[in-house]
C-alpha positions as CSV (number, residue, x, y, z in Angstrom):
1,X,186.2,59.7,106.0
2,X,184.9,56.1,105.8
3,X,183.1,54.8,102.7
4,X,179.8,54.9,104.6
5,X,180.3,58.5,105.7
6,X,181.2,59.4,102.1
7,X,178.0,57.8,100.8
8,X,175.9,59.6,103.3
9,X,177.1,63.1,102.3
10,X,176.8,62.2,98.6
11,X,173.2,61.1,98.9
12,X,170.9,64.2,99.1
13,X,167.8,62.0,100.0
14,X,169.3,61.4,103.4
15,X,169.8,65.0,104.3
16,X,167.0,66.9,102.4
17,X,163.4,66.7,103.7
18,X,161.0,66.0,100.9
19,X,158.2,68.6,101.0
20,X,154.7,67.3,100.3
21,X,152.8,68.4,97.2
22,X,150.1,71.0,97.8
23,X,147.3,68.5,97.4
24,X,149.0,66.1,99.8
25,X,149.5,68.8,102.4
26,X,145.8,69.7,102.2
27,X,144.8,66.1,102.7
28,X,147.3,65.8,105.6
29,X,145.7,68.9,107.3
30,X,142.2,67.4,107.0
31,X,143.4,64.0,108.3
32,X,145.1,65.6,111.3
33,X,142.0,67.7,112.1
34,X,139.8,64.5,112.0
35,X,142.3,62.7,114.3
36,X,142.3,65.6,116.8
37,X,138.5,65.6,116.8
38,X,138.6,61.9,117.7
39,X,140.7,62.7,120.7
40,X,139.1,65.9,121.9
41,X,135.6,65.5,123.1
42,X,135.0,69.0,124.5
43,X,137.8,71.4,123.8
44,X,137.6,73.6,120.7
45,X,140.4,72.8,118.3
46,X,142.4,75.9,117.4
47,X,144.5,76.5,114.3
48,X,147.5,77.0,116.6
49,X,147.0,73.5,118.1
50,X,146.5,72.0,114.6
51,X,149.6,73.7,113.3
52,X,151.6,72.5,116.3
53,X,150.4,68.9,115.6
54,X,151.5,69.2,112.0
55,X,154.8,70.9,113.0
56,X,154.1,73.9,110.7
57,X,153.2,77.5,111.2
58,X,149.6,78.8,111.2
59,X,150.5,80.7,108.1
60,X,151.3,77.4,106.4
61,X,147.7,76.2,107.1
62,X,146.2,79.3,105.6
63,X,148.1,78.7,102.4
64,X,145.9,75.7,101.8
65,X,142.6,76.9,103.5
66,X,141.3,80.4,103.8
67,X,139.9,79.8,107.3
68,X,139.2,77.0,109.8
69,X,135.6,76.9,108.6
70,X,136.9,76.0,105.2
71,X,138.8,73.1,106.8
72,X,135.6,71.8,108.3
73,X,133.9,72.2,105.0
74,X,136.6,70.0,103.5
75,X,135.7,67.3,106.0
76,X,132.0,67.7,105.2
77,X,132.8,67.5,101.5
78,X,134.5,64.2,102.2
79,X,131.6,62.9,104.3
80,X,129.0,63.8,101.6
81,X,131.0,62.4,98.7
82,X,131.6,59.1,100.5
83,X,128.1,58.6,101.8
84,X,126.2,59.6,98.7
85,X,128.5,57.6,96.4
86,X,127.7,54.5,98.5
87,X,123.9,55.4,98.7
88,X,123.9,55.5,94.9
89,X,125.4,52.1,94.7
90,X,122.9,50.7,97.2
91,X,119.9,52.3,95.5
92,X,121.0,51.1,92.0
93,X,120.9,47.4,93.1
94,X,117.9,45.3,92.3
95,X,115.3,46.1,94.9
96,X,113.7,43.3,96.9
97,X,109.9,43.2,96.4
98,X,108.1,43.7,99.7
99,X,111.2,44.4,101.8
100,X,113.0,47.4,103.2
101,X,116.4,45.9,102.7
102,X,117.9,48.8,100.7
103,X,116.8,51.4,103.3
104,X,118.3,49.3,106.1
105,X,121.5,49.0,104.1
106,X,121.7,52.8,103.8
107,X,121.2,53.3,107.5
108,X,123.8,50.6,108.3
109,X,126.3,52.0,105.9
110,X,126.1,55.5,107.4
111,X,126.5,54.1,110.9
112,X,129.5,51.9,109.8
113,X,131.1,55.0,108.2
114,X,130.8,57.0,111.4
115,X,132.0,54.0,113.5
116,X,135.2,53.8,111.4
117,X,135.7,57.6,111.5
118,X,134.9,58.8,115.1
119,X,136.3,62.3,114.4
120,X,134.0,62.7,111.5
121,X,131.1,61.3,113.6
122,X,131.5,64.4,115.8
123,X,131.2,66.6,112.8
124,X,128.1,64.7,111.6
125,X,126.3,65.2,114.9
126,X,127.4,68.8,115.2
127,X,129.4,68.5,118.4
128,X,132.5,69.6,116.7
129,X,130.8,72.6,115.2
130,X,129.3,74.3,118.3
131,X,131.8,77.2,118.3
132,X,132.3,77.3,114.5
133,X,130.6,79.1,111.6
134,X,126.8,78.7,111.6
135,X,126.8,77.7,107.9
136,X,128.7,74.5,108.8
137,X,125.7,73.3,111.0
138,X,123.4,74.2,108.1
139,X,125.4,71.9,105.8
140,X,125.1,69.1,108.3
141,X,121.4,69.6,108.5
142,X,121.2,69.5,104.7
143,X,123.3,66.3,104.8
144,X,120.7,64.5,106.9
145,X,117.9,66.0,104.9
146,X,119.4,64.4,101.8
147,X,119.9,61.1,103.5
148,X,116.3,61.1,104.6
149,X,115.3,62.0,101.0
150,X,117.2,59.0,99.8
151,X,115.5,56.7,102.3
152,X,112.1,58.2,101.3
153,X,112.8,57.4,97.6
154,X,113.8,53.8,98.3
155,X,110.8,53.3,100.6
156,X,108.4,54.8,98.1
157,X,109.4,52.2,95.6
158,X,108.8,49.5,98.3
159,X,105.4,51.0,99.1
160,X,104.5,50.9,95.4
161,X,105.6,47.3,95.1
162,X,103.3,46.5,98.1
163,X,100.4,48.3,96.3
164,X,100.0,50.6,99.2
165,X,97.1,53.0,99.0
166,X,99.3,55.8,100.4
167,X,102.8,55.1,99.1
168,X,104.1,58.7,99.5
169,X,102.8,59.0,103.1
170,X,104.1,55.5,104.1
171,X,107.5,56.4,102.7
172,X,107.7,59.7,104.5
173,X,106.8,58.2,107.9
174,X,109.2,55.3,107.6
175,X,112.0,57.4,106.3
176,X,111.5,59.9,109.1
177,X,111.7,57.1,111.7
178,X,114.8,55.6,110.2
179,X,116.5,59.0,109.9
180,X,115.7,59.8,113.6
181,X,117.1,56.4,114.7
182,X,120.2,57.1,112.7
183,X,120.8,60.5,114.2
184,X,120.1,59.2,117.7
185,X,122.7,56.3,117.3
186,X,125.3,58.7,116.0
187,X,124.7,61.2,118.9
188,X,125.0,58.4,121.5
189,X,128.2,57.2,119.9
190,X,129.8,60.7,120.0
191,X,128.6,61.6,123.5
192,X,129.6,58.2,125.0
193,X,133.2,59.1,123.9
194,X,132.8,56.4,121.2
195,X,132.1,53.6,123.6
196,X,128.5,52.9,122.5
197,X,128.9,51.8,119.0
198,X,126.2,52.7,116.4
199,X,126.1,49.1,115.2
200,X,125.1,47.7,118.6
201,X,122.2,45.3,118.0
202,X,121.7,47.0,114.7
203,X,120.1,44.2,112.7
204,X,117.5,43.5,115.4
205,X,116.8,47.2,115.9
206,X,116.1,47.7,112.2
207,X,113.9,44.6,112.1
208,X,111.8,46.1,114.9
209,X,111.5,49.4,113.0
210,X,110.3,47.6,110.0
């Protein structure tokens, strides 16, 4: 036996596969699911296909998630945490008197998030949830309701700065328009198979919306 061969058999790292920690495996499952959503525009992703992609058994998946619906909830949790953490940072900045800059920043941020995460964009518009548990779509509806509420709060502050006679109504109307624009851009992105980017002519479009 040569010295190199002797070293190889003595070094267990070379022959023993390191198993990921439970938290790491859970993250790996969600990342793989998101990647599969990015590649599959119409087919329903099964746990069998997901397990095959990860090179594990379906039983191994269920050691980390009780159901596929729980896997999708994990993706939605990540979407919510990321988006609302960033919305808080935007809203906490010094507001610009007489402008809608913060509201535009929120819309831009959500679009950029979706653009960088196409698989998650399919979750956000509901395309990936068509054949899944109904509560998942309800959570997505709540997600956009909360985004619109955040826009409404920012725009109410702007309306107050402008001394509007109807600040609440003005904020409701403008938030509704921006939220509808946001959803429309995300739907177009997903249904064009990610060819029509949400950020296309975004600055000019937001300026026109006011």
